[in-house]
N, C-alpha and C positions, 0 to 999 in steps of 0.2 A: 480291791481291784481283782478281777477274775483273770487268773493266769491259765485257764483251760484253753486249748486250741479251738478255733472256730471251724467246725466242720460243715457249717450251713452252706458255704460257697466253696465247692471243691476246686482245688487248684487245676487250672487248665494247662496242658502241655501241648507242644507242637509235635505231631508225628510227621516226619519227613519220609519220602521214598527216594532212596539213593542206591547206587550200585555198590556192591561189596568191594569190588576192585574194577579197574578199567576193563570194560567188556564183560564183566561178571554179572550175576543175577541181581535184580532189584530186590530191596528188602526194606521193611519199615525200620526207622531209626527214631530214637527219642532220647532226650537228656535224662528222663526219669523212667522208671519201670512202669509200664502201662498194665501189664498182666503178669501173673506168676510164671507164665511160660516164656517170657522174654529173657534173653541171655545177655550177659555183660560182654561188651566188646570195647576194649581200650577204655575211654572215658564215657562211652554212651551205652545205650541198651538197644538191642536189635530184636525185632519181632518176626512175623511171618515173611516168607518170600512173596514177591508180587509179580504177576504175569506181565510181560512187556506188551502183550497185545490188548488184553481187556483191562489192564491196570487194576485188577482186583487181587486182594490177598489170596494166596494159594495155600490152604491149610495142609495139603499133602505134598507141598513142595513144587518145584518147577523142573522142566526138562530142557536140556540144551538141544535145540533143533537147528540143524544146518540146512540151508537151502541155497540153491543156485539162482541167481538173478537172471531174468529173461532180458532185461534192458541193457545189461552190461555195465550199469553204473557201479555195482558192487558185485564182484565175482562170487565170492562165498560169504554169505551172511550167517550170523549165529544169533538166534533169539532164544530167550528163556521164557518158555510157555507153560501155562497150567495144563492139566490133562485135557480139559474141554477144548481149549484153543489148539492144542496139539492134534487132537482128533479132528477138529474142524479143518485144519490145514490139509489133512489127508483127503477130505472130501472135496476141497477146492481144486485139487488136481484133475478132477473129472468134470469140471465146469468148462463152458465155452472159452476159447482162447482169449477173446476180448475181455471177458470178465476176469480171467486168470491174470492177464497183463495188468489190469486195473488193481487187483488185490496185491500183486507183487510190488507195483509202484507205490501203493498206499503203505505197505510195510516198510519199504525203503525210505520213503519220505517221513514216516513216523520216527524212524531212527535218526533222521537228519533234522526233524522238527519243522517240516514244511507241509503246507496244506496240499490237497489234491482234489481235482474235479471228479464228478461222478462217472460211472462206467459208460454212460451213453456217449460221452465225448471221446472215449478211447476205442470204440468199436468202429 
């Protein structure tokens, strides 16, 4: 009988994306260490931070960005964004008001998990 481990089919593990704490940044989580850069956190392993806007891993971390809602649904919102999304947010402020309202609603509804119509219905 061969007692050598079988490496022909690597064990698959589930990588989840969860908040570090309520209102905190998103991060990759797994029950097993996926890469050598992953850190131990309680009984799990944590990987890179994840941007709340584009949902991509952020190798250089995320920034906490506060913005004021135009619709009044949420007065002060905090999002954890990668550098590219943070910079894109600055450029959005100079867009037409109708598109700006659409993007703000889209961000708020993404936080609440609700869909949104296109910008043509908002102008």
